[in-house]
C-alpha angles and dihedrals in degrees: 000000000000114000122192131184105244112206089201093063096025093229143083113272135186105255117234119165125226090245122041110266093346121107130192108208126184119185120188107247132206133288097230102219099107143015117299105247131202091263088061091045093056088064094046091048088052090051089049092053089051091051092047092049090052090051090045088056091055100261124141104227126206102199121195123183121176130221111216105209099155141025103032104126126203092251129047090224090068091263130135132019130317105272092226094050092045092051092047091055092048093050099038094242133119115260089248093051093048093049094050093046094054093039089057090049090050094054091047091051092051092052091050091060095044100254116161112236119249120251091234127022106182120191117221092227090058094053103053092123092057091048093051090050090053092053090049090055091051091047092053090051092052099247099121140069134181133231130174089269106042153338107265137200111235103227091186089070094056115081118219094017090159097046092116093058100030086229121142115246090232089060091050089050090054091050092047093050090058088065124075110265105231096194113043089197094063111117092220131012091235096054109111134216121255096177129015120208118233091233136090110012090005097047090114095046104131097198105072139142136189117258139169088263099045140288113309146096138278128265119249096244093053093056096063093049094048095047098041093050092045092059103027105029134247091300124031139168113250137016120182135190146141120293088248088070092058099089104038120005099045097042087051091051091051093047098051095040097049092040089055098045106024087226135106107274103205131006100200125033117195121192128190122211125230134279111230124200115220087339095307136098113266115256139154092234091060090046091232095115106121133182136186088269090061089054093049092046088062089053092249125140112248087222087065086068089052089051088048090055093046088062090067131059113250092237092054129082113252122209114214122209129161089237089056091050092049089053089051089050090053091049091049091049089051090050092052091046093049090048092052090053095058095057091098092090114050097165111134115220138140117279113252137179116351094006091061090046090058091048092052091049089051092051091049090053099049092041090055096082093303097300097187096165089060091043091054090050089054091050092054092046089055092047092053094045104107091189091068118094116243091244091053091052092048093050092046095050093048090047093049091047090063083077102028094050094205096142101249093151088064094054110109125223113265109245109205112212116244091242091058092047090051092051091048090052091050090050092050091051091051091049091053087051088050091240091145100166094051090045090052091052090056090048090056090049091053091050090050088058092055102265135100134209124228118189110215125185095262105020145006117256123210117207135182113246 
């Protein structure tokens, strides 16, 4: 049975979807105003593992991931500029050009680290109609009010606003009061904007649309609710995001969605913890802001970063160092090399005995709240088990990689040149004759040609260096 840690209940729960064997999955996507960095990618790799585990368990997954290309302001308290508009000014592009440029980079980065593409990737700018309809529903139910700057959601009218965090509303009020209130006409500091007007501080906002309340643009929180419910329904199974969304963005999503429909919005909430760089938060000012291009510049495989992430639980902080990534690259190279060396037996048959035991252990690990570090340990134990048949190892590795996503199915069989095989045979003959020095000379010659010899209990293995 698959168990997931549900932030809403603050405990592991047995996962059962609303519809038998069908899962609605919404994963918070990027705000496309800058390059996707490796801290972002940790979260998307974690989402991908979740999706793969669901599929591995026999579920049909409908995966929706939004693209935020308007409305995400610099501050969570509705302060500052729109991130897209601000970035466009700085780079001398239109807001539309900037958003498409960084969206393309985002998709390329995901593919580099083996992330499966979502079934639907809705852009906020292409779902304005749905967002306006959602505000109209909230307005009819009495959850909105209007100031000169925006249409707001009145949090005070929504019971259990802080149920996701377990925080008391009074504590949230105190925290909100410590921030600068951008709109003096807001009823409460923690109320959030549903629709900003293209006037005043936003008079130069280039992305704008007509609405019943005036020309303007949607708020960031509204977008996720409108798009997720359009494609997955008023209530769906799983919603994921970074832990930084836990206190503001996700509670706002819940409030406006449930206020509009009167139904539970999401059943399982999954939150990923941060990636640190040398023990610190990633930032441009500290020059520890890394992208896939930085990894490739160092001649490292982007999938090594995926392997690096798999070594940590998604709910734990992960500290990135280049030394750590290089170690992950070495481990990945060893995995590929080990996989190449079991191609000798391609017979397809059902796993029996110990092979099936490893598979069951693997399932238990991934179904225990996506415990990828334990699952990797099981994989390596199986690889090193000399009592397992080559075919069993091959089947296990390919099966495990349905979750790991490390591209084993693309690894080609290692073809040993005839010259190397001949030298290995000569060396083996000399070893049987106990001519150790001569055998060692041939070993050195083989290594000089780019191969190495490993003497196992039953046979000699030849590997590419």
